[in-house]
C-alpha positions, -999 to 999 in steps of 0.1 A, spaced: -820 303 -188 -805 293 -218 -783 316 -236 -781 340 -207 -746 353 -199 -733 342 -164 -729 370 -143 -694 373 -126 -693 382 -89 -681 418 -89 -648 424 -68 -647 457 -46 -621 481 -61 -596 490 -38 -581 525 -42 -542 525 -43 -524 533 -16 -508 570 -13 -481 581 8 -486 610 29 -462 637 21 -459 652 52 -425 653 72 -415 626 94 -442 602 78 -418 575 79 -390 556 69 -382 555 27 -371 521 30 -358 525 -11 -338 554 -1 -323 533 29 -316 505 5 -296 525 -18 -275 542 8 -267 506 24 -257 494 -12 -236 527 -18 -218 521 17 -212 483 9 -194 495 -27 -174 521 -8 -161 495 18 -155 471 -11 -136 497 -30 -116 506 -1 -106 469 9 -91 467 -25 -69 497 -21 -37 481 -3 -36 448 -23 -34 472 -54 -7 493 -42 14 462 -30 9 449 -64 23 484 -80 54 481 -58 60 444 -65 60 449 -103 85 479 -97 109 455 -75 105 429 -102 115 452 -130 147 463 -110 155 428 -102 153 420 -140 175 451 -149 201 438 -123 199 403 -138 208 418 -173 235 437 -157 251 407 -141 248 386 -173 265 411 -190 294 411 -165 294 374 -164 301 377 -204 329 403 -199 346 381 -173 345 351 -193 361 367 -224 387 382 -198 393 345 -183 395 334 -219 424 361 -227 441 354 -195 443 314 -201 454 315 -237 488 310 -251 513 338 -245 489 357 -219 513 357 -190 538 375 -210 514 400 -223 499 407 -189 536 412 -178 546 436 -205 512 456 -201 525 464 -165 559 475 -180 581 444 -173 609 435 -197 627 400 -200 662 398 -186 686 411 -212 661 432 -230 664 470 -230 634 490 -218 624 522 -237 601 548 -224 584 568 -250 574 601 -235 545 622 -248 548 661 -250 528 678 -225 508 704 -234 
């Protein structure tokens, strides 16, 4: 048959499966998968809590350490200035006079401030 359309074999049509809506009909796997993923996410979050708190504690400790280093550097500058004062010319005499000492033969004077 020239020009005749070739007929395709027809496939049987299959009706889509429907889930039974009765109670206890089976396991709903999509729900089980979601619950499992949620559980895994919760476990991961719980595992991250201790390292994060430890990091915050360490940053606080580091801040206190930096403050202590700054304070010690300021004290070092002050002590170096004091060392320079005490090793200069006439420093021994200055310190002795500051303590109230006088040279032999000098007359000490005491200035009394009026009390209230």
